[in-house]
N, C-alpha and C positions, 0 to 999 in steps of 0.2 A: 047313966047307966057305966059304969064303967068297965073295959073288956078287959079279957086277958090279951097279949101280947099275941097269941093265934088266934083271936078271931076281928083285932085288931088288920093283923093281916091278912087273913079271909074280909074284912069290907075294903081294905083297899087292888085286892084283886078284883073282885066286883068293879067299881067302879073303872080303875081300868079297862076292862072284858067292855061294860055302859059306852063307855067311849067312843068303842067302834079306831082305836087304835091302826092303822095303817103301818105308820113306821116309830119308832124310838120317840122319842120327845126330847126337841133339843137342849140345851141346857137350862135357857131359862125357863119353857115350861113346867120341866123337873122341877125346880126351885115352886115355883109359885103351885104344883100340884103339891105339893108336899106340903107344903104347907097349907096351903086351903084341906087335905086332910089332917093335919098334928091340930086344926081346927076342928074341925069336925066330927073326930075320933077324946075318943078321952081315956086315956088313957092310966093303969095304977102305978105307973112307973111315968112319968111325962119325960122326965132329964135326957133321954137319948129317942126321944119317940123322934125327931128327924130325922135323925140317922140309920133308924128302925127303914124306917116308911123310902127313904131312897135305898135304901137294899131290896125290901124288895122289890118295886120299883123297877130298878137294873134288874132283878134276876127275876121280874114276870116279862119282861121288855127282849131281855135276850130268849126266852125262851120260845115263846107266843107272836115276836116280830124277825127274827133274825134266819 
């Protein structure tokens, strides 16, 4: 099933919540997480998926972990 950007963002945030993080991901872990989510999600426009996932993750971490 193809996802809209908003649906993908919500899925990324849900996955972050489910991991019960207590601190922001390190750079290596962030890259692994972004690649994992990119494989799991089907974007309508896959070209910028990794950068969008990274931005959503960093915004979520800034809001909830700092």
